[in-house]
C-alpha positions as CSV (number, residue, x, y, z in Angstrom):
1,X,-89.0,-116.6,48.7
2,X,-87.0,-116.3,51.8
3,X,-87.9,-117.7,55.3
4,X,-89.5,-114.7,56.5
5,X,-91.8,-114.3,53.4
6,X,-92.8,-117.9,53.8
7,X,-93.5,-117.4,57.6
8,X,-95.6,-114.4,56.6
9,X,-97.4,-116.4,53.7
10,X,-98.1,-119.2,56.2
11,X,-99.6,-117.0,58.9
12,X,-101.7,-115.2,56.5
13,X,-103.0,-118.7,55.1
14,X,-103.7,-119.8,58.6
15,X,-105.6,-116.7,59.5
16,X,-107.5,-117.2,56.2
17,X,-108.3,-120.9,56.9
18,X,-109.4,-119.9,60.6
19,X,-111.8,-117.3,59.1
20,X,-113.4,-119.8,56.6
21,X,-113.6,-122.5,59.3
22,X,-115.6,-119.9,61.4
23,X,-117.9,-119.4,58.5
24,X,-118.4,-123.0,58.0
25,X,-119.3,-123.5,61.8
26,X,-121.6,-120.4,61.6
27,X,-123.4,-121.5,58.6
28,X,-123.7,-124.9,59.4
29,X,-125.8,-123.9,62.7
30,X,-128.2,-121.4,60.7
31,X,-131.8,-122.7,60.4
32,X,-132.3,-121.5,56.9
33,X,-133.5,-123.2,53.6
34,X,-131.6,-126.2,52.9
35,X,-131.0,-125.2,49.3
36,X,-129.5,-121.9,50.3
37,X,-127.4,-123.6,53.3
38,X,-126.0,-126.2,50.8
39,X,-124.8,-123.6,48.3
40,X,-123.3,-121.3,51.1
41,X,-121.5,-124.3,52.7
42,X,-120.4,-125.7,49.3
43,X,-118.8,-122.4,48.6
44,X,-117.1,-122.2,52.1
45,X,-115.9,-125.9,52.3
46,X,-114.3,-125.2,48.6
47,X,-112.7,-122.1,49.9
48,X,-111.4,-124.1,52.8
49,X,-109.6,-126.6,50.4
50,X,-108.3,-123.7,48.4
51,X,-106.8,-122.1,51.6
52,X,-105.0,-125.4,52.3
53,X,-103.8,-125.6,48.8
54,X,-102.4,-122.0,49.2
55,X,-100.4,-123.2,52.1
56,X,-99.1,-126.4,50.2
57,X,-98.1,-124.4,47.2
58,X,-96.2,-121.8,49.3
59,X,-94.3,-124.6,51.1
60,X,-93.6,-126.2,47.8
61,X,-92.3,-123.1,46.3
62,X,-90.1,-122.3,49.2
63,X,-88.5,-125.8,49.0
64,X,-88.2,-125.3,45.1
65,X,-90.4,-128.1,44.2
66,X,-91.9,-127.7,40.7
67,X,-95.7,-126.8,41.1
68,X,-97.7,-129.3,38.8
69,X,-100.0,-127.9,36.1
70,X,-102.5,-129.4,33.9
71,X,-105.5,-131.6,34.2
72,X,-104.3,-133.5,37.3
73,X,-102.5,-130.5,39.1
74,X,-104.4,-130.5,42.3
75,X,-103.8,-134.3,42.9
76,X,-100.3,-133.9,41.7
77,X,-99.6,-131.0,43.9
78,X,-100.8,-133.0,47.0
79,X,-98.5,-135.9,46.0
80,X,-95.4,-133.6,45.7
81,X,-96.4,-132.2,49.2
82,X,-96.8,-135.8,50.6
83,X,-93.2,-136.6,49.2
84,X,-91.9,-133.6,50.6
85,X,-93.4,-134.4,54.0
86,X,-91.9,-137.9,53.9
87,X,-88.4,-136.5,52.7
88,X,-88.3,-133.9,55.5
89,X,-89.5,-136.6,58.1
90,X,-92.4,-134.3,59.1
91,X,-94.9,-136.3,61.2
92,X,-98.1,-136.3,59.2
93,X,-101.3,-137.3,61.2
94,X,-103.1,-139.8,58.8
95,X,-106.4,-138.2,59.5
96,X,-105.2,-134.9,58.5
97,X,-103.9,-136.1,55.1
98,X,-107.1,-138.1,54.5
99,X,-109.1,-135.1,55.3
100,X,-107.1,-133.1,52.8
101,X,-107.5,-135.7,50.3
102,X,-111.3,-135.7,50.9
103,X,-111.5,-132.1,50.6
104,X,-109.7,-132.2,47.1
105,X,-112.0,-134.7,45.8
106,X,-115.0,-132.5,47.2
107,X,-113.4,-129.6,45.3
108,X,-113.5,-131.5,42.1
109,X,-117.3,-132.2,42.5
110,X,-118.1,-128.7,43.6
111,X,-116.2,-127.2,40.8
112,X,-117.4,-129.4,38.0
113,X,-120.8,-130.1,36.4
114,X,-121.3,-132.7,39.4
115,X,-122.2,-130.0,41.9
116,X,-125.8,-130.9,41.5
117,X,-124.8,-134.3,43.4
118,X,-124.0,-132.4,46.6
119,X,-126.8,-132.5,49.0
120,X,-127.0,-131.7,52.9
121,X,-126.0,-135.5,54.0
122,X,-123.0,-135.4,51.7
123,X,-122.0,-131.9,52.6
124,X,-122.5,-132.9,56.3
125,X,-119.6,-135.4,56.0
126,X,-117.2,-132.9,54.6
127,X,-118.3,-130.3,57.4
128,X,-117.7,-133.1,60.1
129,X,-114.2,-133.7,58.8
130,X,-113.3,-130.1,58.9
131,X,-114.8,-129.5,62.3
132,X,-113.1,-132.5,63.6
133,X,-109.7,-131.9,62.1
134,X,-109.3,-128.1,61.8
135,X,-107.2,-127.8,64.8
136,X,-104.9,-130.6,63.8
137,X,-104.7,-129.2,60.2
138,X,-103.7,-125.7,61.5
139,X,-101.0,-127.5,63.9
140,X,-99.8,-129.7,61.0
141,X,-98.9,-126.5,58.9
142,X,-97.3,-124.8,61.9
143,X,-95.2,-127.9,62.5
144,X,-94.1,-127.9,58.9
145,X,-93.1,-124.2,59.1
146,X,-91.1,-125.1,62.2
147,X,-89.3,-128.0,60.6
148,X,-88.2,-126.1,57.5
C-alpha cells in the first residue's frame, strides 16, 4: 500500500469513525426502551472499536508489520500498534490508548456469550469514554498519518 492509498484509507476510516460517533451520541440521547437502547448502543460501540481497529491495521500494513491472527489477534494487533508508535516516537495520549484498550475489552464481551452482562450503567462508561476522547482519537490518527 503506497502513501496515497494509506491516506485515502485513513480518511475513509476517520469518516466512518465520525459517523459512528454521531450515531452513538444520537442514540444515547433517545428516550426509548432501555433494552432496545442498550442493544443499539452496544452494536454502535462495537462498530466504533472496529473502525479504530481498521485504522490500526491499515497503518500496520503500510509499515509492513505482520498482522496477528488467532485467538489473541485483537490484543496482539494493539500491542504491535503500540510498539510501532513507540518506535516511530509518535506521542500517544495515555487516555486515548486506555480508551482503545477498554473498547477492545468491551468488544470481547459484546461479541462473546457474555453480552448479557452489558447493562445501561456499564455501557454508559464506554459511551462516556468515547464522547470524552473522540476528538483526541481522531487527532491521534491524523498525527500518525502525518508522522509516517
